[in-house]
C-alpha positions in Angstrom: -11.6 -6.5 2.9 -12.3 -5.2 -0.6 -9.7 -2.8 -2.0 -12.2 0.0 -2.6 -13.5 -0.2 1.0 -10.0 -0.4 2.4 -8.9 2.7 0.5 -11.8 4.7 2.0 -11.1 3.4 5.5 -7.4 4.1 5.6 -8.0 7.8 4.8 -9.3 8.2 8.3 -8.1 5.1 10.3 -4.6 3.9 9.7 -4.3 1.5 12.6 -5.1 -2.2 12.5 -4.8 -2.7 8.7 -4.0 -6.3 7.9 -0.8 -6.6 5.9 -2.4 -9.0 3.4 -5.2 -6.5 2.7 -2.7 -3.7 2.3 -0.7 -5.7 -0.2 -3.9 -6.5 -2.1 -4.7 -2.7 -2.2 -1.3 -1.9 -3.5 -1.6 -4.4 -6.3 -5.1 -3.2 -7.1 -3.7 0.3 -7.6 -1.3 -1.0 -10.2 1.9 -1.5 -8.2 4.1 -4.5 -9.1 6.3 -6.4 -6.6 9.9 -5.7 -7.6 12.2 -7.2 -4.9 12.6 -8.2 -1.3 15.5 -7.6 1.0 15.0 -9.0 4.5 11.6 -8.0 5.7 11.2 -5.1 3.3 9.3 -5.6 0.0 9.6 -3.0 -2.8 6.7 -2.3 -5.1 7.0 -0.1 -8.2 4.4 1.7 -10.2 4.5 2.9 -13.8 4.2 6.5 -12.6 7.7 6.1 -11.1 6.6 5.7 -7.5 8.3 3.2 -5.2 6.9 1.8 -2.0 8.9 -0.2 0.6 6.6 -2.0 2.9 7.1 -4.5 5.7 4.9 -6.8 7.7 4.8 -5.8 11.3 3.1 -8.6 13.2 0.5 -9.1 10.5 -0.3 -5.4 10.1 0.8 -2.6 7.9 2.8 0.2 9.5 0.8 3.5 9.7 3.6 5.6 8.2 3.7 3.3 5.1 -0.1 3.7 4.7 0.4 7.5 4.7 3.2 7.1 2.1 0.7 5.1 -0.1 -2.0 7.8 0.3 0.5 10.5 -0.8 1.4 8.6 -3.9 -2.3 7.9 -4.7 -3.0 11.7 -4.4 0.1 12.9 -6.2 -0.1 10.4 -9.2 -3.9 10.3 -9.3 -4.0 6.5 -9.0 -7.3 4.7 -9.4 -8.2 1.1 -8.6 -8.1 -1.4 -11.4 
């Protein structure tokens, strides 16, 4: 799924988001992969935001999607 379409979709529906699409969206918003410890992967943004995400059976966890949306709104992030 395209990053722009996914960003619109997750604002209303946070279930059944493929993990690979979620990672692509995070990277399109300017986050860079920093490190991985176990199943948790940390992504950092130049605005100082840090997201820790994990693959849950091929899907993104809804609370992690909500965290991303809070960062997008707070930092005014736009897609590249």
